[in-house]
N, C-alpha and C positions, 0 to 999 in steps of 0.2 A: 498535693503541693500545687498542681496545676489549677485547681479550683480556687486556691488562695490567690494566685496571681491574677486570675480572671476577675476576681471580685475587687481587686484594687484599681482596675481600670474604670474610670468613671464612664457612665453610659453616654453622657453628653458629648464626649470626645468622639465616640463611635458615630453618633448622629451627625455631628458637625463635619466629619470627614466626608460624608456623602454629599455635602453641600458644595464641594469643590469641583464637581463634575461640570463639564461644559454643557452648553445648551443644546448641543447636537445629540440626537438620540443615539442610544447604544446600538451598534451594528450598522449605523448609517454608512460607514465606510465600505462595508461589505455589500451594501446595496447599490453603490455607485456603478455606473456602466463600465468605467475603466477597470475597476477592480474585478468585476465579474468576468470581463474578457480575459484579463490576465490569469485569473484563477482557472477559468475554463481551459486556457492554453496550457497551463501547467498540468491540469488533470489529463488533457488529451495527450500531452507528451509522455506522461507516466503510463497511460494506457498503451500507447504505441510501443514504448520500451518493454513493457510487461508482455505484450502479445508477441513481440519479436523474440524475447527470451523463451517464451513457451514454444514458439515455432522452432527455434534452434534446438531445444531439448527434444521435441518430437522428431525432428529430422535425424538427430543423432540416434534416437531410439529406433527409428525405422532402419537406419543403416546397420545397426547392431543386429536387428532381427533378420535383415537380408543376409548378413554374414552367417548367422546361426542357421538359417534355412539352407544356405549353400553347403555348409558342413554336414548338416543332416541329410541332404540330398546325396552328397558324395558317399556317406556311410550307407545309405539305402542302396545306392548303385553297386557298392562293393559287396554287400550282403546278397543282392540279387544275382550278381555275376558269379559268385561262388556256388550258387545252387545249381 
């Protein structure tokens, strides 16, 4: 059924629709200096937030390991004191 619908659309309409684009090259907005600076600022902000989140997770993991180490040290001390 899809092929039947596609065949009904004249090819000339598809070609004419491409004629309505502006004279500005595609992607020229992305090449402008203002856009590049703004895009870089957004990327830098994302990177800082991502790195801050990673650091927060690592610090929490370090604290958990320190607590675990303290518990294990206490158990070790108890076992050694009983001997």
